[in-house]
SETOR-694602 format. One line per 5 residues: number of its first residue (from 1); for each residue x, y negated, z of N, C-alpha, C, O. Coordinates in steps of 0.2 Angstrom, whole numbers. Atoms other than C-alpha are relative to their C-alpha. Layout:
// residues N
NUM	X Y Z X Y Z X Y Z X Y Z; ...
//
This chain:
// residues 274
1	4 6 0 0 0 0 4 -6 0 3 -11 -4; -5 6 0 14 -12 5 4 -1 -6 5 -6 -9; -4 0 6 24 -7 -10 -4 -3 -6 -2 -7 -10; 5 3 6 9 -11 -22 -1 -7 1 -1 -11 -4; 1 7 -1 6 -28 -13 6 -4 -2 6 -9 -5
6	-7 4 1 25 -33 -15 0 0 -8 2 -5 -11; -1 0 7 24 -28 -34 -5 -5 -3 -4 -8 -8; 5 5 2 8 -38 -36 3 -8 1 2 -12 -3; -3 7 -2 17 -53 -27 5 -2 -5 6 -8 -7; -6 1 4 32 -51 -39 -3 -1 -7 1 -3 -12
11	3 0 6 20 -50 -54 0 -7 -4 1 -7 -10; 0 7 3 20 -69 -57 6 -2 -3 7 -6 -7; -6 1 3 38 -69 -60 1 2 -7 6 0 -11; 0 -2 7 36 -59 -76 -6 -1 -4 -7 2 -9; 6 1 3 19 -65 -80 1 -4 -7 5 -9 -7
16	-1 3 7 18 -70 -99 -4 -7 0 -1 -12 -3; 4 6 0 5 -83 -95 4 -6 4 4 -11 2; -4 4 -4 16 -91 -81 6 -2 -4 8 -8 -4; -6 2 4 31 -91 -93 -2 -5 -5 2 -9 -6; 2 5 6 21 -100 -107 -1 -7 3 1 -12 1
21	2 6 -4 15 -113 -94 7 -4 2 8 -10 1; -7 3 -3 33 -115 -87 4 -3 -6 7 -8 -5; -5 3 6 42 -117 -104 -3 -6 -3 0 -10 -5; 3 7 2 29 -130 -109 2 -6 4 3 -11 2; -2 6 -4 33 -140 -94 7 -2 0 9 -7 0
26	-7 1 1 51 -138 -97 2 -4 -6 5 -9 -6; -2 3 7 51 -143 -115 -3 -7 -1 -1 -11 -4; 4 6 1 38 -157 -114 2 -5 6 1 -11 5; -1 4 -5 43 -164 -97 7 0 3 11 -5 3; -6 0 -3 59 -158 -89 6 -2 -4 10 -6 -3
31	-5 1 5 71 -157 -103 1 -7 -3 6 -10 -3; -1 7 3 67 -173 -112 2 -6 5 6 -10 4; -2 5 -6 68 -183 -95 7 1 1 11 -4 2; -6 -1 -2 84 -175 -91 5 -2 -5 10 -6 -4; -4 1 6 92 -177 -108 0 -8 -1 5 -11 -4
36	0 7 0 87 -196 -107 4 -3 5 7 -8 4; -4 2 -6 95 -198 -90 7 1 -1 11 -3 1; -7 -2 0 111 -190 -95 2 1 -7 -2 2 -12; -2 -2 6 122 -187 -110 3 7 1 8 8 3; -1 -7 -1 122 -168 -110 3 4 -6 1 3 -12
41	-4 -4 5 135 -157 -120 0 7 3 2 9 8; 0 -7 -2 132 -138 -120 6 3 -4 6 2 -10; -5 -4 3 147 -127 -124 -1 7 1 -3 9 6; 0 -7 -1 149 -109 -127 -7 4 -1 -8 10 2; 6 -3 1 131 -105 -132 0 7 -4 -4 11 -2
46	-1 -7 4 137 -91 -144 2 5 5 1 11 3; -2 -5 -4 143 -82 -129 -6 5 3 -4 10 5; 5 -4 -2 126 -76 -125 -5 3 -5 -10 5 -4; 4 -2 6 120 -71 -142 -2 7 1 -7 9 -1; 1 -8 0 121 -52 -138 -3 2 7 -4 7 9
51	2 -1 -6 115 -54 -120 -8 2 0 -12 -2 -2; 7 -2 -1 99 -44 -116 -1 3 7 3 4 10; 1 -3 -6 90 -37 -102 1 -4 6 2 -10 6; -1 4 -6 91 -42 -84 7 -2 2 12 2 0; -7 2 -2 106 -52 -78 0 -5 5 -6 -7 7
56	0 6 -5 112 -65 -65 4 -5 -2 10 -5 -4; -4 6 1 117 -82 -69 2 -3 6 -1 -4 11; -3 3 -6 129 -90 -57 4 -6 -2 6 -7 -8; -3 6 2 137 -107 -57 2 -4 7 1 -2 12; -1 4 -5 145 -120 -46 -6 -5 2 -10 -6 -3
61	6 4 -2 132 -130 -36 2 -7 3 4 -8 8; -3 7 -2 136 -149 -36 -6 -5 1 -5 -10 4; 5 5 0 119 -158 -37 -7 3 -1 -7 9 -3; 7 -3 2 100 -156 -39 -1 0 -8 -6 2 -10; 0 0 8 104 -158 -58 1 7 -2 0 9 -8
66	-3 -6 2 111 -140 -58 -5 5 -4 -4 7 -9; 5 -5 3 96 -129 -61 -4 -3 -6 -4 1 -11; 3 3 7 87 -141 -74 5 0 -5 3 2 -11; -5 0 6 104 -142 -84 0 7 -2 1 8 -8; -1 -7 2 105 -123 -84 -6 2 -4 -5 5 -9
71	6 -2 3 87 -120 -89 0 -4 -7 -2 -1 -12; 0 4 7 89 -134 -103 5 3 -5 4 2 -11; -5 -2 5 105 -127 -110 0 7 -2 2 9 -8; 0 -7 3 101 -108 -111 -5 0 -5 -10 -3 -5; 5 -2 5 92 -101 -126 -7 2 4 -7 5 9
76	6 -1 -3 73 -100 -123 -1 7 2 -5 9 6; 1 -7 -1 73 -81 -124 3 2 6 1 7 9; -3 -2 -6 85 -80 -109 -3 -4 6 -3 -1 11; 2 4 -5 77 -94 -99 -8 1 2 -11 -1 6; 7 -1 0 59 -88 -102 -3 3 7 -8 0 10
81	2 -3 -7 57 -77 -86 6 -1 5 5 2 11; -5 1 -5 73 -83 -77 -3 -3 6 -7 -8 7; 3 1 -7 69 -84 -58 6 -3 4 11 0 4; -5 3 -4 79 -96 -47 -1 1 7 -6 0 10; 0 -1 -8 84 -92 -29 1 -7 3 6 -11 1
86	0 7 -3 80 -108 -19 0 1 8 -4 5 10; -1 0 -7 84 -111 -1 -7 -1 4 -11 -6 2; 7 0 -3 68 -107 9 -1 -6 5 -6 -8 6; 1 6 -5 72 -120 23 0 -7 -3 -2 -11 1; 0 7 3 74 -134 11 -6 -1 -6 -10 -6 -5
91	5 0 5 62 -130 -4 -6 2 1 -11 1 -2; 6 -4 -1 49 -120 4 -3 -3 7 -7 1 10; 3 2 -6 45 -131 19 -6 -5 -1 -9 -7 3; 5 5 2 34 -143 9 -3 2 -6 1 4 -11; 3 -2 6 21 -140 -4 3 -4 -6 3 -1 -12
96	-2 4 6 27 -154 -15 7 1 -2 10 -1 -7; -6 -2 3 44 -146 -16 0 7 -3 3 9 -8; 1 -7 3 39 -128 -18 -4 0 -6 -3 5 -11; 4 0 6 26 -132 -31 5 -1 -7 4 3 -11; -4 1 6 39 -140 -44 5 6 -1 7 8 -6
101	-4 -6 1 51 -125 -40 -3 6 -4 0 9 -8; 3 -5 4 38 -113 -46 -2 -2 -7 -1 2 -11; 2 2 6 32 -123 -60 5 -1 -5 5 2 -11; -6 2 5 49 -128 -68 5 6 0 8 7 -5; -6 -5 0 61 -114 -62 -2 7 3 3 11 4
106	2 -6 -2 51 -99 -57 3 2 6 6 8 7; -4 -1 -6 58 -101 -40 -3 5 5 -9 7 6; 2 -5 -5 58 -88 -26 5 -2 6 11 -4 5; -4 2 -6 64 -91 -8 6 4 2 5 10 2; -6 -3 -2 81 -87 -2 2 -2 7 2 -8 8
111	-2 2 -7 85 -86 17 7 -1 1 11 3 -1; -7 2 -1 101 -95 21 3 2 7 8 0 9; -2 -3 -6 101 -87 38 -1 -6 6 2 -5 11; 1 5 -5 96 -103 47 -6 2 5 -10 6 3; 4 -2 -6 87 -100 64 -7 -2 -1 -12 2 0
116	7 3 0 72 -111 61 -4 2 -6 -2 2 -11; 5 -2 5 57 -105 52 -3 -6 -3 -5 -10 0; 3 6 3 52 -118 39 -8 0 1 -11 5 0; 7 1 -1 35 -125 43 -4 1 -6 -3 -2 -11; 4 -1 5 22 -118 32 3 3 -6 0 4 -12
121	-4 -2 6 36 -111 21 0 8 0 -3 11 4; -1 -7 0 41 -94 16 8 2 1 12 -2 -1; -6 -2 0 56 -84 20 1 5 -6 -4 8 -8; -1 -4 6 64 -73 6 -3 7 3 -1 10 8; 2 -7 -2 56 -56 6 6 4 -1 10 4 -6
126	-6 -4 1 69 -43 9 0 4 -6 -5 7 -8; -1 -3 7 76 -36 -7 -3 -3 -6 -4 0 -11; 3 3 6 67 -48 -18 4 -1 -6 2 1 -11; -5 1 6 82 -52 -29 1 7 -4 0 7 -10; -1 -7 3 85 -33 -32 -6 2 -3 -6 5 -9
131	6 -2 3 67 -30 -35 -2 -3 -6 -5 0 -11; 2 4 6 65 -44 -48 5 3 -6 2 3 -11; -4 -2 5 80 -37 -57 -2 7 -3 -2 9 -9; 3 -7 2 72 -19 -57 -6 -2 -5 -7 2 -9; 6 2 4 56 -28 -64 2 -3 -7 -2 -4 -11
136	-2 3 6 67 -35 -78 1 -7 0 2 -10 -6; 0 8 -1 67 -53 -72 8 -2 1 11 0 6; -6 3 -1 84 -62 -74 0 -5 6 -5 -8 7; 0 4 -6 90 -72 -59 5 -6 -1 10 -5 -5; -5 5 -1 99 -89 -56 1 -1 7 -3 -3 11
141	-2 0 -7 108 -89 -40 7 -4 1 11 -3 -3; -6 3 -1 121 -101 -33 4 3 5 2 3 11; -3 -4 -5 134 -91 -24 3 -4 6 5 -1 11; -2 4 -6 140 -106 -13 -5 0 5 -3 -2 11; 6 0 -5 123 -106 -5 -3 -7 1 -8 -7 4
146	2 7 -1 122 -125 -4 3 -4 -5 9 -3 -7; -3 5 4 126 -140 -14 6 -3 3 7 -3 9; -6 3 -2 143 -148 -13 -1 -7 3 -5 -10 0; 1 7 -3 144 -163 -2 6 -4 -2 6 -10 0; -6 4 2 161 -169 -9 3 2 -7 8 -1 -8
151	-2 -2 6 163 -162 -26 4 6 -1 4 9 -7; -4 -7 0 174 -147 -22 -5 6 0 -10 5 3; 4 -6 0 168 -130 -24 2 5 6 7 6 7; -1 -4 -6 165 -119 -8 1 7 -2 0 9 -8; -1 -7 1 170 -101 -7 -7 3 -2 -12 1 0
156	6 -4 2 157 -89 -15 -2 5 5 3 9 8; 2 -5 -4 147 -78 -4 -1 6 -5 -3 6 -10; 0 -6 4 148 -60 -10 -6 3 -2 -6 8 -6; 6 -3 1 130 -56 -11 -2 0 -7 -5 5 -10; 2 0 8 128 -61 -30 4 6 -3 1 10 -7
161	-4 -6 3 142 -49 -34 -2 6 2 -2 11 -2; 3 -7 -3 135 -35 -23 -6 1 -4 -7 7 -6; 6 -2 3 119 -37 -32 1 2 -7 -2 7 -9; -2 -2 6 127 -36 -49 2 8 0 1 12 -5; -3 -7 0 137 -20 -44 -6 5 2 -6 10 -2
166	5 -5 -2 122 -12 -36 -5 2 -5 -8 7 -6; 5 0 5 110 -15 -50 3 1 -7 -1 2 -12; -3 -1 6 122 -13 -64 -2 -5 -5 -3 -3 -11; 2 6 5 118 -30 -72 6 -4 -1 10 -5 4; -5 5 1 130 -43 -80 -1 -6 4 -7 -8 6
171	0 7 -4 134 -59 -71 2 -5 -6 8 -4 -9; -2 5 5 134 -74 -83 2 -7 3 -1 -10 7; -3 6 -3 146 -88 -78 -2 -7 -3 -2 -7 -10; 1 6 3 141 -106 -81 4 -6 5 3 -6 11; -4 5 -3 152 -121 -76 -4 -7 -1 -5 -8 -7
176	3 6 1 144 -138 -73 5 -6 1 7 -6 7; -6 5 -1 156 -153 -76 -4 -7 0 -8 -8 -5; 3 7 0 151 -171 -71 -7 0 4 -9 -6 5; 6 0 -3 135 -166 -62 0 -3 7 -4 -7 9; -1 3 -6 142 -171 -45 1 -7 -1 -2 -11 3
181	-1 8 1 148 -188 -51 -6 -3 -2 -7 -9 -1; 6 3 2 131 -191 -59 -5 -1 5 -8 -6 5; 5 0 -5 121 -187 -44 3 3 7 1 9 8; -2 -3 -6 131 -184 -28 -5 0 6 -10 -3 5; 5 -2 -5 122 -178 -12 -2 -6 4 -8 -7 6
186	2 6 -4 123 -195 -4 -4 -5 -4 -6 -10 -1; 4 5 4 115 -204 -18 -7 1 0 -10 6 -2; 7 0 0 97 -208 -16 -4 0 -6 -10 2 -7; 4 1 6 92 -213 -33 2 4 -6 8 8 -5; -2 -4 6 92 -204 -50 6 -3 -3 8 -9 -2
191	-6 2 4 108 -205 -61 -2 -6 -4 -7 -7 -7; 1 6 4 110 -222 -70 5 -1 -5 11 2 -4; -5 1 5 119 -227 -86 2 6 -4 7 6 -7; -1 -6 4 117 -210 -94 7 3 1 11 3 -4; -7 -3 0 133 -202 -87 0 7 -4 -5 10 -5
196	-1 -6 5 141 -188 -97 0 7 5 4 7 10; 0 -6 -3 138 -170 -91 1 6 -5 -2 6 -10; -2 -5 4 145 -154 -98 -3 7 3 -2 8 9; 3 -7 -2 136 -136 -97 4 5 -4 4 5 -10; -4 -5 4 149 -123 -101 -2 7 2 -1 9 7
201	2 -6 0 143 -106 -104 5 5 -1 8 5 -7; -5 -5 1 155 -92 -102 -2 7 -2 -8 8 -4; 2 -6 2 155 -74 -107 -2 4 6 0 4 11; 3 -4 -5 145 -61 -97 6 4 3 10 7 0; -5 -3 -3 155 -53 -84 -3 7 3 -8 7 5
206	3 -6 -3 154 -35 -78 6 2 6 12 1 5; -5 -2 -5 162 -27 -62 4 5 -3 2 9 -7; -4 -6 2 177 -16 -65 -1 6 4 -4 6 9; 1 -6 -4 177 2 -60 4 0 7 10 -2 7; -3 0 -6 180 3 -42 0 -7 4 2 -7 9
211	-1 7 -3 179 -16 -39 -6 -1 5 -12 0 4; 4 1 -5 171 -20 -23 -3 -7 0 0 -12 -4; 4 6 0 159 -35 -20 5 -6 1 5 -11 -3; -4 6 -1 172 -47 -13 5 -1 -5 7 -7 -7; -4 1 6 184 -44 -27 -3 -2 -6 -1 -7 -9
216	4 2 5 171 -46 -40 -2 -7 1 -2 -12 -4; 2 7 -1 165 -62 -32 6 -5 0 4 -10 -3; -5 4 1 182 -69 -31 2 -1 -8 4 -7 -10; -2 0 7 185 -65 -50 -6 -5 -3 -4 -9 -8; 5 4 2 168 -74 -53 1 -7 1 1 -12 -3
221	-1 7 -2 173 -89 -43 6 -3 -5 6 -9 -7; -6 2 4 190 -90 -53 -2 -2 -7 0 -7 -10; 3 1 6 180 -89 -69 -3 -7 -1 -2 -11 -6; 4 6 0 169 -104 -65 5 -6 1 5 -11 -3; -5 5 -1 184 -114 -59 4 -1 -7 5 -7 -8
226	-4 0 7 194 -110 -76 -5 -4 -5 -2 -8 -8; 5 3 5 178 -115 -86 0 -7 1 0 -11 -3; 2 7 -2 175 -131 -77 7 -4 -1 6 -9 -4; -6 4 1 193 -137 -76 3 -1 -7 6 -6 -8; -2 0 7 198 -133 -94 -4 -5 -3 -2 -9 -7
231	4 5 4 183 -143 -100 1 -7 3 1 -12 0; -1 6 -3 185 -157 -87 7 -3 -3 7 -9 -4; -6 3 3 203 -160 -93 0 -2 -7 2 -7 -9; 1 2 7 198 -160 -111 -4 -6 -1 -3 -9 -6; 5 5 1 185 -173 -108 2 -6 5 -2 -11 6
236	-2 6 -4 194 -184 -95 -4 0 6 -4 -5 10; 4 0 -7 183 -179 -80 4 3 5 9 6 4; -3 -3 -6 188 -174 -63 -1 7 1 -6 10 0; 0 -7 -1 193 -156 -60 -2 2 7 -2 -2 12; 2 -3 -6 187 -145 -46 6 0 5 6 -1 11
241	-7 0 -4 206 -144 -41 1 -7 3 4 -7 8; -2 7 -2 207 -163 -40 -5 -1 6 -3 -5 11; 5 1 -6 191 -163 -29 2 3 6 2 0 12; -2 -4 -5 198 -150 -18 6 -3 3 7 -3 10; -6 3 -3 215 -159 -16 -2 -7 3 1 -8 9
246	2 6 -3 206 -175 -12 -3 1 7 -2 -2 12; 3 -2 -6 196 -166 2 5 2 5 5 0 11; -6 -2 -5 212 -159 9 4 -6 3 6 -6 8; -3 6 -2 220 -176 9 -4 -3 6 -1 -6 11; 5 4 -5 205 -184 18 0 4 7 0 1 12
251	0 -4 -6 205 -169 31 7 -1 4 7 -2 10; -7 0 -3 224 -171 34 0 -7 3 3 -8 9; 0 7 -3 222 -190 37 -4 -1 6 -2 -4 11; 4 0 -6 208 -188 49 3 4 6 3 2 11; -4 -4 -5 218 -175 58 5 -4 3 7 -4 9
256	-6 5 -2 233 -187 59 -3 -5 4 0 -7 10; 3 5 -4 222 -201 65 -2 2 7 -1 -1 12; 2 -3 -7 214 -190 79 6 1 4 6 0 10; -5 -2 -4 231 -184 84 4 -7 3 6 -7 9; -3 6 -2 238 -202 85 -5 -3 6 -2 -6 10
261	5 3 -5 222 -208 95 1 4 7 1 1 12; -1 -4 -6 225 -193 107 6 -2 4 7 -2 10; -7 1 -3 243 -197 109 0 -7 4 3 -8 9; 0 7 -3 239 -216 113 -4 1 6 -2 -2 11; 4 -1 -6 226 -210 125 4 3 6 3 1 12
266	-4 -3 -5 238 -199 134 5 -4 3 6 -4 9; -5 4 -3 251 -212 135 -3 -6 5 0 -7 10; 4 5 -4 238 -225 142 -1 3 7 -1 0 12; 2 -3 -6 233 -212 155 7 1 5 6 0 11; -6 -1 -4 251 -209 160 3 -7 3 5 -7 9
271	-2 6 -3 254 -228 162 -4 -2 6 -2 -5 11; 4 1 -6 239 -229 174 2 4 6 1 1 11; -2 -4 -5 246 -215 184 6 -3 4 7 -1 9; -6 2 -3 262 -224 188 -1 -6 5 3 -8 8
//
């Protein structure tokens, strides 16, 4: 009974009616709006010419532009049933956020492990990602788990790699270049001045024989890094390596300032004790 109920719940993700409505919303509303806000360049589209069946799209996660860019860049035959894993504590705590997630991105809730249950929201059904792949539904999941707050790419969580290994599906790497600069997390308004953004589609990846999730996940991360930085260098954009270097420098400066402040406080205390 429970299994039948779960299958019925998953049915909307592979519904042809829902897919037609969703693609109409994407083509008539989402993509035209985004392509007017940004100067979007898509690279590597031919890399997915032979891609069929269920797969998992993964990418660096730098802004709220990421999912719309990926949906807009992929061929319609691949994005038609693509379902996007979205943080349950952020996108499913209010109807006005969960509604657009379902309408435009075929969204399903992903539990990031936060203790607080979202008000009126949904937590990910256990095994939902794997079940959708079994149903033939391709997935878009960001292995970092959350948007970058500084432009640098965080380590990948191995769950996406483990999913590909366990279900025997390919992982499709996509690098997003310029999305963070166009709409960083601290920016409250939409992008202005039509900033340039590049969507770089790589070749589908498969786990090697005997490769465990952590190893495949690291190989996936390196592939996104290579795709991103090669394109960034070619077009004069900031690389992920440069973002990471900036973050490391800022952290070192903060540490040094803290040490100097602690040392000054220690000296002042010693003076008072005399």
